[in-house]
N, C-alpha and C positions, 0 to 999 in steps of 0.2 A: 504494500500500500504506500502511495506517495505521501511524503510529509507535507505539511503546510508550506514550508519553504520551497519545496520542489514544485508544488502546484503554482505558487506565485511566480517562480522562475519561468515556468512553461507558459504562463498566462500574464504577460506584463500589463495587459489592459485591465485585468482584474486587480492587479496591484495598484494601478493608477486610480481605480474607482474607490479604493479603500482609503486613499490619502485624505486626511482631514475629517474622516468620520469618527464619531465618538465611540469609544469602547463600551460605554455604559457604566464604567467604574466610578467616574466623578459624580454622575447623576445619582448613584446609589449611596453616596456618603451621607451620613446624618447631617442635620441642619447646622449643628455647632461647628462641624468641620467645614461646611460650605461657607460659613461666615468668615472663617480664617482664610479660605481660598480667595474670597472677594477682597480681603485685606491685602493679600499678596498681589492681586491684580492691580490694586490702587498703588501699592509700592512700586510695581513695575511701571505703571504710568508715570509716576514721579521720576523714576529712573530714566525713562525715555525722554522726558522734558529736559533733564540735566544733560543727557547725551546730545540732544539737539543744541543746547547752549555750548557744550564742549566743542562740537564741530564748528560752530560759528566762531568761537574764540580761536581755535586752531587756524582756521582760514584767515582770520584777522591778523594772527601772529605771523603766518606765512607771508601775507602781504606786507606787513611791517618790515620784516627782515629782508624781503626782496628789494625794498628801497635801500636798505643798509648795504646789501651785497652789490648794488649797482655800481658804485665807484670802483670796487675791486674788479668787476667784470669789464668795466670800461678801460681800466688800466691794462688788464690782461689782453684785451683786443689791441691796444696800442703797441704792446710788446710783440704780439703775433704778426701784425701787419707791418711793423717797423716804423710806426709813427713816433715811437719813444724808445729810449734805451734805459735799462735799469741802472740804478746807482750802484756803487761798490757794495753798499750794505744789502741792497735788494738782490744782488747777484751772488751773495754769499749765503749758502744754505747748509744748515746742519741737520742731517737726517739721523735721528736717534738709532735707526736700524742699521746704519752703515758703519764702517770702520772709522777709526780716528783719522782725521785729515780730510773727511768728506765736506768740511766747511770751507774748503779753499775756494776762492772765486774762480770762475772760468777764465783761463788765461786768454790773452789777446791772440787771435789767430794771425800768424805771419803769412802774408800773401806775397807771392812772387810774380814778377812780370806784370802783365796787364790784367790779372785776375780780378774780376769785379767783386766787391764786397757782397756778402749775403744779407739780404734785407729781411728783418723779422724772423719768423720761424716757418720755413716753407712747409706746405702741406700739413699744417697742424691739425685742422679739423678733419681732413680726409683720413689721416692716420688714427686719430681718436675714434672716429666712427668705425673704421675697419677693425679696430681692436675690440669692439663690442660684437660678439659672434652673431647675435640676432640681426644686427644692422649690416654686418659684413655680407650676410647672405643676400641682401637686397642690392648690393653695389656690384655693377658689372664693370668690365674693363673699359667700356665706352664711357661710363659714368665718371671714372676717375679723372679724366681730363677736365671735366667740368667742375667736379668737387675740389680740385686743386685751387680753385678761385674762391672757395668759401672762406670768408674772413671772420664770421662770428655767428653764433647761435644764441638767441635770447629767448627768455620766457617771461610772460607777464600774465597777471590775473585779470579776469573780466570784471567789470563793474556790476553788471546785472545778472551774473550767473556764476556759480562756483567753479566753472571750468577755467581753462587757461589757453593762452595763445603762444605759438612758437613762431619765431622769425629767423629765417636763414638769410644772412647778408652776404652778398657776393661782390667782388670787384668786377670791373669790366672784363668781359670774356667773349669768346667766339660763339657761344652757344645760345644765349638769350639776352634780351635787352633789360630784363628786370634786375634791379639792384637788391630787392628784398622779396623772398618767397615766404608766404605765411600759411599757417594751418591753425585752426581754432577747434578746440575740443569743448563741447557743451555737456554739462552734467545735469541731472534732474533728480528730484526726490523720488524714491521708489513708491509708487502708489499702493503697492501691495504690502508695504511694511509699516507697522505701527510706530516704528522708530525713526521715520524719515531718513532712511539710509539713502546715500547718494548712488546713482547709477549713471553709467555712460549713456548719453542720449544720442548724439550724432557729432560728426566732425564736418568742418567746411574747409576746403582747400583754396587754391587760387589758380588762376589761369596763367600759364607760362607762355610768354611771348618768344617763341623760338625764332632764331635767325634762319634765313633760307638755307635749307639743306642740312640743318644742324639739330633737328628734332630727335632727341634720344628716345622718345616714347614710340617711335615707329621705325621700321626698317623696310628696305626695298627687296622684294623677292623677284627673281627673274625665272621665267619658265619658257621653254621652247614649245611651239605649237606647229604641227605639220599639216598643211592643207591637203585634204583627202584627194582632191581632184588634180591639183597642179603639183603636189608633192613639195611645194615650197615651204621653207621653215621661217617662222618669224619669232622674234623675241618679245614676250609680253612681260611688262613690269607691273608689279602689284604692291601697294603699300599695306603692310600688316602691322599690328601692334607688336612692340618689342618690350622685353623685360628691362626695367630700369628703376633705379632708386627714386626717380622723380615722379613715379606714379603715387608716391607717398602724398603728393599734393593734390591727388584726385582720389579721395577716400571712398571706400565702398559705402553704399547707401542701402538702408533697409527698405524693402519694397512696401508700397502702400497695401493696406489690408484689402483682400479681395476674396470672393467666393470661388471655389474651385469644384470641378466635377469630381465624383468619387474616384474615377480611374486615373485622375491626375494627382491624387493626394500623396501617394508614395513618392512620386517624382518631385513634387513640390516640397515634401518634407526633407528629402535629401538636399535639395537646393537651399532650403532654409538653414540646414545644418552647416553647409559649406559657407554660406553667407555669415552666419553667426561666428564661425571660426575666423573668417577674414576680419569681421568687425572687432572681435576680441584681440586679434593679433595687432590690428591697426592701433587700437587704444593702448596696448601694452608698449608698443614702440614709442608712442607719444609720452607715456609715463617714464620710460627709460631715459628719453632725452631730457625730460624735466627734472627727474629725481637723481639721475646718475651722470649722464654726459655733461650737462651744462654746469652743475656745481662742482664736479670733480674732473674737469676736462684734462688737466695736466696728467692725472693718474691714468687716464685712458690713453693719452698720447704716449706716455712712457711705457705703458703696459703694466704698471704697478697695480692698477685696479683688478687685473686678472688674478692677482694673488689673494685678494680679500673679498671679491664679489662672489657670493655663493650662488647667485641666480644663474651663473653661466655654466655651472657644473650639473651633470645629471647623475643620478644614483647608478652605480655600476653593479646592479644586482645580478645581471646576466653572467658577468665574469665570475662572481662569487659562486653562482650556481654551477657553472662549468667546473670550477675548481673542486666543488663538492662532489660532482659526478666523477671526476678523475680519481678522487680519494676512494670513492665507493668501488670504482673499478679495480683499484690496486688491492683493496681488501679481498675482492672476489678472486683475484689471481693468486693471492697468498693462500686462500683456502684450497 
């Protein structure tokens, strides 16, 4: 006879129908116990109100410190693009994790001949982005030539929404005319939560004004076609979408609610799952830029962040299982 767990596993629709249904236990409790349960519900309500105030204060605190961080970010940009040079004191860094003598200032580079001086820190943001594995996967070889011109990434909070805005600043380049590319993430209160939890709502990107022949979001495919009657061959060129980091500025959008026929439900469900995964991934990338790349850019540039950022590592359970299997095999051989 199948157990209840097996029945539910074989009938997921039945499991879904049971979610939220009362077991009857609470209703069967005596009146004095129900009074205490009501008291706990009121305590939970008060707790939810405090949670809401907590989130409001945290957001206000983030906005306050974002203003305080701004001068540091501005100076960082100046050093990166070469608009300013650090003082001797600023160029002397003592890393507590390094050996003695790591606080020596960077020596002046001796150039020979007509070698031009290096301005700023070349490819700073490209290197930082590529050191974040999740973002590195988005960057193609074609993208790198454009991202070399990225001079700053900034984040700011919205006035009328708890979301945030990302700004990518570029110097003049051969790919597009825009100096700043933007993306805005909007959040909303969860309508199904009694605690006003915040949920990702949607994102808005921007239009990139590509220069002629430099659009990285498309590629040209050529195909030979042979005329059946004359046997002549012609070359047909077709523009098709291309993988590129810059699709980040054209975020996926959730479809509007619509009624579907029954025979289309399974297909639509799969499409919805794929879209949900894309929406989740898109928001995660935005959060990584906001919480990791922007505030700790130098650590991502040098690769130091790879040492302490736990999110970039996956559990290696498979290897452990394989080792275990090998051990079991050895025991069998011994027998």
